[in-house]
N, C-alpha and C positions, 0 to 999 in steps of 0.2 A: 786720671781716667780718660783713656782714648775715646776720641770722637772724630766723625768724619765731616764735622762742621767746624770751621775756624771760630772759636768762641773768645769773647771778651768778658769773662766772668768778673763780678765784683769781688775784690779781696779786701781784707781789712788788717790795718795795723792800729795798735793802741798806745797813745802816751798814757802811761800809768802815773798818777799822782797818789797822794795820801787819801783824799776824799774827792778828788775832781780828775776826771779822765777825759781824753780827747780821742774820739774814734775817727780815723781816716779811712775813707772808702776809696780804694784804688780802682781804677777802671772808669772813674767818673771825673769830671773836671776838679782841679786842684782845691776849689773852695768847698768840696763836699766833705765837710768835717762837722761832727756832732759833739757837743759837750755832754758828758754823762757823769752823773753823781751817785750812780748806784753801785751795788756790788758787783765785782768781777770774780767768777769762779773759773780758774784754768781747768781745761780738759787735756789729759795727756795721751789718751789712747782710747781705742774701743776694743772691748774683749768679750768673746763668746764663752758662755760657761754651760757646762753639761750638768745633768741631774746629780752626778756625784762629786761635782765640783773641779773636774778637769777644765782647762781653759787655754785658749790661745788668742792672740791679739792681732789687729790689723797691722800695726807698726813694730818694728823690732825693738825700739826704745820706749821705755815708760817715762823718759825724762824730757822729751820734746813737746812743747806746748802746741797742740793742733787747732786750739780755738778757745774762746771764752763763752761761759754762760752768763748772760747778763739779765738783770732785773727788768722785765718789759715795761712794768708799771712805772719804774723811774725813768726809763728811756722815754716813755710817752709823755711823762711830766715835763721832761726837758724839751722835747719836740714842740709840745704845745706852748711852752713859754716862748720859744724862738718864734713860732708862728705868730703869737700874740704881739710880741716885740716888733715884728715886721709889719704890723697893721692888719692882720687877718681877723676876721670876725668868727669866733669859735661858738658853735650852737650846740652844747650838750644837751641830751634828751630830746633830740630832734631826728626823725627818721625820714628818709626820702622814700616815697611811696610810688611815684611814677616819673618818667622821664620822657620828653619828646625832643628829637633833633630835627631842624629844618635849616633851610638856607640862611634864614634870618638869625640863627642861634640857637640856644638850648633853654628849654623850660623844664623845671622841675617842681613837682608838688611835694611839700613837706608837712609833716604833722608833728605835733608836739602837745604838751598840756595847755598851751596858749591857743591851740586850734590849727587849722589847716592854712597854708600859704603857698602861693606860686611864686618861684623865684625865677629871673631870667638872667642869662649870661651869653656872652659870645662863645664860650667854649666851656666844657666840663670835663673833669677827671673822676671817672667812676672806680671806687675801691670799696665795694660793698661785700666782698668775700665770697665764699662758696655759696651755692644755691642762690646767686644773684637773680632777682627778677628783673633788674634793670638792664642787665646785659641781654636778657632774653626779650625784653620790650623793644630794645634797639636793633634787634635782628642779628646780633653777633653770633648766636647759636645756630642759625640756619646753616645746615650741611655739616654741622658738628657731630661727630659720633658720639653716642651715649657711653662709649668705653666699656670698662670691664665692671661696671656696677658700682655700688655704693658700700663704703666700709664705715664701721663705727669705732670710735676711740674712747678710752677712758683713762683718766690720770688721777692718781691720788698724791697729794702732797703730804709728806710726812715729816714730823719732828722726832728726834732721838732715835735715829737709825744707826745701826753699826755697819759702816760701809766695808765691803769685802776686800778692798785693796788700799794700800797706803796712799796712792795718788788718786785724785778725782779722775774719772774717766766715764765714758758710756759703757754700761755693762748690759749685755743681752743674754738673758737666761733662757735655755731650751729645756723645756720639761713637757715632752709630748703626751705623757699620761694626764696632765692637767689641761693643757690647751695646745691646739696645733698651731699656734702662732708664738710670737716671741713676747717675753716680759722684759721691758726695758727699765733701767734704772740709772739715775744720775743726779748731780747736784741741781737744786732749785733754789735760787736766792729769794729772800735773804737767810743763809745759813740753814736751809732745809734740804730735803731730798724728795724725788718724785719716782713713782713706779707707774708704768703705763703698758697698755696692751691694745689690740685692735682685733677685728674680725669682720668678715663680710655681714652686711645687714640681713642678708638672706639666711645667715646662720643664726639660730635662735639661742646661741650661747649667751650667758649672762656675764658681762665683763666684770661687774662689780663682784660678783660670786668668785670669779677666778682670781681676782687680785686679793679678795679676802682670804681665800684658801691658800694663795701663795704666801701671804704674810703670817698665817696662823697654823698651818698644817701642810707643810712642804719641806723638802731638804734645805730650804734656805730660811725658814721661819725664825731661826735664832737670830738673824740679822735685824728683826723687827720686834724682839721680845719686849722692849720697853718703848716702842714706838707709839706716837700718837698722830691720828689722821687730822690734819689742819684744814684740808680743802679737798673736794672732789670736783673734777671737771669732765666734761664729756662733750662730743660733737660727732657729727656724720660729715663724711666727705665723698664727693663723686670722683671716681677713677676716670675722668674724661680727658681726652687728649687736649692739648693747649689750642687757644684761638690763635691762628697765625697771624692775621691782620688785626691786631688789637687797638689800632687807631683808625678811625675813618670819620668823615664828616666833621663835626665839631666835637667829637668825644674820644678819649682815650680810656680804655679799660685796663687797669693795673692790678697785679697781686693775684689772689686766689680766685677771682671771678674769671680770669683769663686762662688759668691753668690749675692743675692740682697743686697742693701746698708744698711742692718742692721749692718754690721760690724763696722760703725761709726768710729770716729777719733781714739779712743784709741785701738779699735779692729784692725784698719788698721796698726797702728804702732806696735801693737803686732805682726801681720802677718809679717811685714817687718823685725822686729828684728829677730823673730825665723826662718824665711826663711834664713836670712844671717847665723845665727848660724848653722842650720842643713845642709846648703850648704857647709859650711866649713867642717863639719863632713863627708859629702859625698866625698868631695875632699881628706879627710884624710883616706878613705877607709871604713868608717862606713856606716850603712844604714840610711843616713840622710832623705831619702823620707819618709820611715816608721815613723821616729820620727817626722817629721813635719806634716804628715797625722793624727797622733795621737793627735798632739797638736790642729790642725785645727778641728778635730771632737769633741773636748771637750772644746772649747773656746766660743762657740756661742749657744744661745738658739735654733736656728733653726735646729739643728740635733736631737732635742728631739721631738718624736711624741706626748707626752703629751702637750708640749708647743704649737706645731702646731695645736692642737684640741682646743685650747683656744678660737679662733675667730669663730669656728664653732657653728651654731645654733642660734645666737643671732643677730638680724638684727641691722644695723647701724641706729642710732637715726635720722640722717639727711635723711636717705632714707625711714624710716618707718613712721616718725611722721610729723605733720603739725608745724607750729611756736607755735600755741596755745597749742598743746600736748607736745612739747619740753619744753615750759614754765612750764606746769603742772608737768612734770617728773622731771626737774632739781629743781624746787621749792619745790616738795615733798621731795626730797633728802636733800636739804639745810635745810628745816624746821625740819627734823629728826636728823640733825647733822651727817649724814653718810658720810663717806670718803672711797676713793679707786677708782680703775679704774672703768669706767662707768658700763661695763657689769658684773664685779664682784659684784657691789653694787647691780644691778638689781637681779642677780641670787641669792645672799645671802638673799635678803628681798623679794623674789618672792611672798610669800604667802601674805605678807602685801600689796605689790603692787597690786596684784589681787583684793584684798578687796577694796582698795582705789581708784585705777585707772585701772578698768578692761579693758576698751577699750585700753589704752596705753599698758598694759601688753600683751593683745592678739596680738597687731601689733608687739611688740618686740619679744615675745616668743610664736610662735604658739603652739597650744596644743600638737602636736605630739613630741615636744622636750622632751628628757628625764630630769625629774626634778632632778634626782640624780646627774647630772653633774654641779658641782658648780665652775668649773675652767675656763670658757670661759671669754675672755677679749676683749674689743674693740680694 
């Protein structure tokens, strides 16, 4: 993905064993290695599917592993064991309700079944996720735009699903008559599958109803004829721009409290590792905050104006097209053997699309859009 900022993203390689794996995080110091004993599900591609089952994929080959789905609970168990072995005190069932940063250090008030307590330290790393009250208390949100609003997510974890492809991959179903968003499907360890979707909180659509209809009364319901719902998960997220200076004073903010959830698992681990490294440098008298902010601003795509412009100008397929038009578009791409991210494909082959499917092209790409911009992506 092209960007106008030189990025140093965290990438991953995995030493695969029979029951024990080692995750190497590149872009971090050489000792950034995690022992992992959970399930590894290889993901080979990402495929967009139309209402009638026409499809095209992001990558030309279905045999190149592009990543792994890991069991987050098992990953956390291993990380907690490493932290405990290193001498960390782990307080489960404890919530931090307030924080104060001063020249003398940091004070946090925590609460648990045992009562309230005030803890003091020279420095703190805050990793309390989206809707962080602590980041707000510390003033990191001052001047931060509210962004494009709040979105809601829902995820069903399912057993006994008939997966629609021979290889595991991320599948993105487009069914505009059911939902003007995407229904995602993929592996969910251990040995299960998940389907998920999202919508603006301002939209009164019932996500559980959408997923139930998708599995019971849609062109794809046969995939779930024998399925059993194992778990339901839901959350809200704010589409706010990232905090640019995520470290100041005696505090470093990491993960989803400083940006939208695009940090993902490897990004979150990278933030945690580097925050610990640069906190130690700060304790040793060096400028750990500047070092962390430099890492933060060059580890993710969302600090690149070019990347942020990629979604501008091209309308979402499920919002702009009907079921029949979605079939026409995805079938058109499939028949010509095109691959790539949906909007990249549309923009790259715009002239041919205008000739073959002018009504579809007009809905996706209004005439006022600059034809020279070939970088937008759905």
